[in-house]
C-alpha positions in Angstrom: 47.1 -31.8 59.7 44.5 -32.2 62.4 44.0 -35.6 64.0 40.4 -35.8 62.7 41.5 -35.2 59.1 44.3 -37.8 59.5 41.7 -40.3 60.6 39.6 -39.6 57.5 42.7 -40.3 55.3 44.2 -43.0 57.4 44.6 -45.6 54.6 46.8 -43.2 52.6 49.6 -43.9 55.1 49.9 -47.3 53.3 52.3 -46.8 50.3 50.6 -49.4 48.1 47.2 -47.9 48.7 48.5 -44.4 48.1 49.7 -45.4 44.7 46.3 -47.1 44.0 44.4 -44.0 45.1 46.3 -41.7 42.7 46.0 -44.2 39.8 42.4 -44.8 40.3 41.5 -41.1 40.6 43.1 -40.4 37.2 41.6 -43.5 35.6 38.1 -43.1 36.9 38.1 -39.4 36.0 38.7 -40.4 32.4 36.0 -43.1 32.7 33.4 -40.5 33.9 34.5 -38.1 31.2 33.8 -40.8 28.6 30.5 -41.8 30.2 29.2 -38.2 30.1 30.4 -37.8 26.5 28.8 -41.1 25.4 25.5 -40.3 26.9 25.6 -36.9 25.4 26.3 -38.3 21.9 23.3 -40.7 22.2 21.1 -37.9 23.5 22.2 -35.6 20.6 21.7 -38.4 18.0 18.3 -39.6 19.2 16.8 -37.1 21.6 15.4 -40.1 23.5 15.3 -40.8 27.2 14.8 -44.4 26.5 17.9 -44.5 24.4 19.9 -42.9 27.2 18.5 -45.6 29.5 19.5 -48.3 27.0 23.0 -46.9 26.8 23.4 -47.1 30.6 21.8 -50.5 30.7 24.2 -51.9 28.0 27.2 -50.5 30.0 26.2 -52.5 33.1 24.4 -55.5 31.5 27.7 -57.5 31.4 28.0 -57.1 35.2 24.6 -58.8 35.5 25.6 -61.6 33.1 29.2 -62.4 34.0 29.9 -60.4 37.2 29.9 -63.6 39.3 32.5 -65.2 36.9 34.6 -62.0 37.2 34.6 -62.5 41.0 35.7 -66.1 40.5 38.6 -64.9 38.4 39.5 -62.5 41.2 39.6 -65.5 43.6 41.8 -67.6 41.3 44.2 -65.1 39.8 46.5 -62.7 41.7 44.4 -59.5 41.8 47.2 -57.0 40.9 48.0 -59.0 37.8 44.4 -59.3 36.8 43.8 -55.5 37.3 46.8 -54.6 35.1 45.3 -56.8 32.3 41.8 -55.3 32.5 43.0 -51.7 32.7 45.1 -52.3 29.5 42.2 -53.8 27.6 39.9 -50.9 28.6 41.7 -48.6 26.3 40.2 -50.5 23.3 36.6 -49.2 23.6 37.8 -45.7 24.4 40.0 -45.7 21.2 37.1 -47.0 19.2 34.8 -44.2 20.3 37.6 -41.7 19.6 38.0 -43.0 16.1 34.3 -43.0 15.1 33.6 -39.6 16.5 36.7 -38.1 15.1 35.9 -39.3 11.6 32.2 -38.3 11.9 30.8 -41.7 11.2 29.4 -42.3 14.7 26.0 -44.0 14.9 24.0 -45.1 18.0 24.9 -48.8 17.5 28.6 -47.9 17.6 28.2 -46.2 21.0 26.1 -49.1 22.2 28.8 -51.6 21.2 31.6 -49.6 22.8 29.8 -49.2 26.1 28.9 -52.9 26.2 32.5 -53.9 25.5 33.7 -51.5 28.3 31.1 -53.0 30.6 32.3 -56.5 29.9 35.8 -55.6 31.0 34.4 -53.8 34.0 32.5 -56.9 35.1 36.0 -58.4 35.8 37.8 -55.3 36.9 35.2 -54.0 39.4 34.9 -57.0 41.8 38.7 -57.4 41.6 39.2 -53.8 42.7 36.7 -54.2 45.4 38.3 -57.3 46.9 41.9 -56.0 46.3 41.4 -53.2 48.9 41.5 -55.7 51.8 44.9 -57.0 50.5 46.4 -53.5 50.4 45.2 -52.2 53.9 44.1 -55.2 56.0 41.0 -55.4 58.3 41.8 -52.5 60.6 41.9 -49.9 57.8 39.2 -51.5 55.6 36.3 -49.3 56.5 38.4 -46.2 56.0 39.8 -47.5 52.7 36.3 -48.4 51.3 35.2 -44.9 52.2 38.3 -43.4 50.5 37.4 -45.6 47.4 34.1 -43.7 47.4 36.0 -40.5 47.6 38.0 -41.6 44.5 34.7 -42.4 42.6 33.0 -39.2 43.6 36.0 -37.0 43.0 36.3 -38.5 39.6 32.6 -37.7 39.1 33.5 -34.0 39.7 36.6 -33.9 37.6 35.5 -36.1 34.7 32.1 -34.5 34.0 33.5 -31.0 34.6 36.2 -31.5 32.0 33.7 -33.3 29.7 31.3 -30.4 30.0 34.0 -27.8 29.1 35.3 -29.9 26.2 31.8 -30.7 24.8 30.8 -27.1 25.0 34.0 -25.8 23.3 35.6 -28.4 21.0 33.1 -31.3 21.0 33.1 -34.9 22.4 36.1 -36.3 20.5 38.9 -35.3 23.0 36.9 -36.9 25.8 37.4 -40.4 24.4 41.1 -39.9 23.5 42.0 -38.6 26.9 40.2 -41.4 28.6 42.3 -43.9 26.8 45.4 -42.2 28.1 44.2 -42.2 31.8 44.4 -46.0 32.0 48.2 -45.7 31.8 48.2 -44.0 35.2 46.5 -47.0 36.9 48.8 -49.5 35.2 51.9 -47.6 36.4 50.4 -47.4 39.9 49.8 -51.2 40.0 53.2 -52.0 38.6 55.0 -49.8 41.1 53.5 -51.5 44.2 55.6 -53.5 46.7 54.1 -57.0 46.4 55.7 -58.1 49.7 53.4 -55.7 51.6 50.2 -57.1 50.1 48.2 -59.4 52.3 47.3 -61.7 49.4 44.3 -63.9 49.9 44.8 -67.7 49.3 44.1 -68.7 45.7 40.7 -70.5 45.4 41.0 -74.1 44.2 39.8 -74.9 40.8 36.8 -77.0 41.3 33.4 -77.5 39.5 30.5 -75.4 40.8 32.7 -72.7 42.4 30.3 -69.9 41.5 27.3 -72.0 42.8 29.3 -72.6 46.0 29.6 -68.8 46.5 25.9 -68.3 46.0 25.1 -71.1 48.5 27.6 -69.5 51.0 25.8 -66.2 50.7 22.3 -67.7 50.9 23.3 -69.6 54.1 24.7 -66.5 55.8 22.0 -63.9 56.6 24.7 -61.3 57.6 25.7 -61.4 53.9 22.4 -62.1 52.2 20.4 -59.2 53.8 22.9 -56.4 52.9 23.1 -57.7 49.4 19.3 -57.9 49.1 19.0 -54.3 50.3 21.6 -53.2 47.8 19.7 -55.0 45.0 16.5 -53.1 45.9 18.1 -49.6 46.0 20.5 -50.4 43.2 17.7 -51.4 40.8 15.2 -48.6 41.6 17.3 -45.8 43.1 20.9 -45.7 41.8 20.2 -44.7 38.2 21.6 -41.2 38.3 23.4 -41.6 35.0 20.0 -41.7 33.4 18.1 -39.3 35.6 20.6 -36.4 35.7 21.0 -35.8 31.9 17.3 -35.9 31.5 16.8 -33.7 34.5 19.1 -31.1 32.9 17.5 -31.3 29.4 13.8 -31.7 30.2 13.2 -30.3 33.7 15.6 -27.4 33.5 15.8 -27.0 29.7 19.6 -26.7 29.7 22.6 -28.4 28.1 25.8 -30.2 28.9 27.2 -27.7 31.4 24.1 -28.0 33.6 24.3 -31.8 33.3 27.9 -31.7 34.4 26.9 -29.3 37.2 24.3 -31.6 38.6 26.7 -34.6 38.5 29.4 -32.6 40.2 27.0 -31.3 42.9 26.0 -34.9 43.8 29.7 -35.9 43.8 30.6 -33.1 46.2 28.0 -34.3 48.6 29.3 -37.9 48.1 32.8 -36.9 49.0 31.7 -35.2 52.2 29.7 -38.3 53.1 32.6 -40.6 52.3 35.0 -38.6 54.5 32.6 -38.6 57.4 32.1 -42.3 57.0 35.9 -42.9 56.8 36.5 -40.8 59.9 33.9 -42.7 61.9 35.6 -46.0 60.8 32.7 -48.3 61.7 29.9 -50.2 60.1 26.8 -52.2 61.0 23.1 -52.6 60.7 22.1 -49.2 62.2 24.3 -47.4 59.7 22.9 -49.4 56.8 19.3 -48.6 57.9 20.1 -45.0 58.6 21.8 -44.6 55.2 18.8 -46.1 53.4 16.4 -43.8 55.3 18.5 -40.7 54.5 18.7 -41.7 50.8 15.0 -42.1 50.6 14.1 -38.8 52.2 16.7 -36.8 50.2 15.6 -38.4 46.9 12.0 -37.4 47.6 13.1 -33.9 48.4 15.2 -33.7 45.3 12.1 -34.7 43.3 10.3 -31.7 44.7 12.9 -28.9 44.2 11.4 -26.2 42.0 14.7 -24.4 41.0 18.1 -25.4 39.7 19.8 -23.8 42.7 17.8 -25.8 45.2 18.2 -29.0 43.2 22.0 -28.6 43.3 21.8 -28.4 47.1 19.5 -31.4 47.5 21.6 -33.5 45.1 24.6 -32.9 47.3 22.7 -34.3 50.3 21.4 -37.2 48.2 25.0 -38.0 47.2 26.1 -38.0 50.8 23.3 -40.4 51.8 23.9 -42.7 48.8 27.7 -43.1 49.4 27.1 -43.8 53.1 24.6 -46.5 52.3 26.7 -48.2 49.6 30.0 -47.9 51.5 28.6 -49.3 54.7 27.2 -52.3 52.9 30.5 -52.8 51.1 32.5 -52.7 54.4 30.0 -55.0 56.2 30.3 -57.6 53.5 34.2 -57.6 53.5 34.5 -57.8 57.2 32.0 -60.8 57.4 33.2 -62.9 54.5 36.0 -65.4 54.5 39.2 -64.6 52.5 38.8 -67.3 49.9 35.2 -66.2 49.1 35.9 -62.4 49.1 36.2 -62.1 45.3 32.9 -64.0 44.7 31.0 -62.1 47.4 32.2 -58.7 46.2 31.3 -59.8 42.7 27.7 -60.3 43.9 27.9 -56.8 45.5 29.0 -55.4 42.1 26.2 -57.4 40.4 23.5 -55.9 42.7 25.1 -52.5 42.7 25.9 -52.1 39.0 24.4 -55.2 37.4 20.9 -54.2 38.5 21.2 -51.1 36.2 20.1 -52.9 33.0 16.8 -53.5 34.8 16.3 -50.2 36.5 17.8 -47.9 33.8 15.3 -48.5 31.0 12.5 -48.2 33.5 13.9 -44.9 34.8 14.4 -43.6 31.3 10.8 -44.5 30.3 9.4 -42.8 33.4 11.5 -39.7 32.9 10.5 -39.4 29.2 6.8 -40.4 29.5 6.1 -38.4 32.7 9.0 -36.4 34.2 12.5 -37.0 35.5 11.2 -36.1 38.9 9.0 -39.3 38.9 12.2 -41.3 38.6 13.6 -39.5 41.7 10.4 -40.3 43.5 10.8 -44.0 42.7 14.4 -43.8 44.1 13.1 -42.2 47.3 10.5 -44.9 47.8 13.2 -47.6 47.3 15.3 -46.0 50.0 12.4 -45.9 52.5 11.5 -49.5 51.7 15.1 -50.6 52.2 15.3 -48.7 55.6 12.2 -50.6 56.8 13.5 -53.9 55.5 16.9 -53.4 57.2 15.2 -52.7 60.5 13.1 -55.8 60.4 15.7 -58.2 59.0 18.6 -57.2 61.2 16.3 -57.4 64.3 15.4 -61.0 63.3 19.1 -61.9 62.8 19.9 -60.5 66.3 17.0 -62.5 67.8 18.1 -65.7 65.9 14.7 -65.7 64.1 15.9 -65.0 60.5 15.0 -67.9 58.2 13.1 -69.9 60.8 11.8 -73.1 59.5 14.5 -73.6 56.8 16.1 -77.0 56.6 19.4 -75.8 55.3 22.6 -76.7 57.1 23.5 -74.1 59.8 25.5 -71.3 58.2 28.8 -70.0 59.3 27.9 -67.3 61.7 29.3 -63.9 61.3 28.6 -61.1 63.9 25.3 -59.5 63.0 26.9 -56.2 63.8 30.6 -56.3 62.7 32.8 -55.0 65.4 33.5 -51.3 65.5 36.8 -50.5 63.8 38.3 -47.6 65.5 40.9 -45.7 63.4 43.9 -44.2 65.2 46.2 -41.6 64.0 49.7 -43.1 63.7 
């Protein structure tokens, strides 16, 4: 194995993270398989882009409502124990969807209820997983591990939709939900097999009133945390709604079915994996990479909106995936390197809120634009959000460097973090 490739997969040398990587890949592949199947069931039952947007919104609405509380739980409960609980409970919505589709009694409200229940559990599971990465690999491998987490997600986006597309086209949606319920077992086994003595466990946060508000005040008083979160909120709300855009793009723009939808998702995921590996190999983060990622995302989304053929769309979606994962992973790493250990769960919960919890706002808007005008209009909106974020990143980080950010505010001086977190150079061991 070449030294460059070893640097890209550096965190897999940590046994605990290696187990986590395998378990997550299987579990998230099942989740994506279920997501594709649920969206396709709704689209088949209703034929409505707004209904597809509502389905996606309901899946992520709990993140907006209780995501901060999920982060507080991650700070107060040992993260490995909490993850085993959430993964076990996630089998319930999957089995529910399996039952109603297998018996033929499925109705839109049943799908809405199941995805909302799954989203409620994910509002706890997601910030816990985000903050657990640091405990497995430590600060020196964090950027690499966050990038590999993106590889897990994007690889799952290839495997899950591809399997779902084949199953839907051949035997229907029912097996997608049953198989997903089984995949959570893999993650539970991976977590239970970890060596707890090798985990760099964060101190447990004290139980005190106003703990969530304390996390919010901490972020608002620290520009190095607030600016990346604000940028993620902008792009997350208006740009990261591909679960809505891609099925509508397949159905209405290219007049195709489930296999084309799965192909578009997989193309974007392939590009995301390539972007994540490059980011992991580079092993660094900072304002320039955030601004560059936002700019690349904006430009590639605008080009994707203009592609006249399916073949060209596939290529452009791969580039869009690479830009999207670079932007999101860089912000994730920047936050984790800047935050104190006892606040990590709450800050990463806020990241999850603006990354996923913004979907209930953006998804219905995206669905309405795609249905009323064209799915390409939604991609144009995503492009404009990326360009706006790139400009805002340039202006805000320059003000932080000059010490001019928040001039005139009377708040107490924040705990200063480096405006550009130190370069993390990965070495091949």
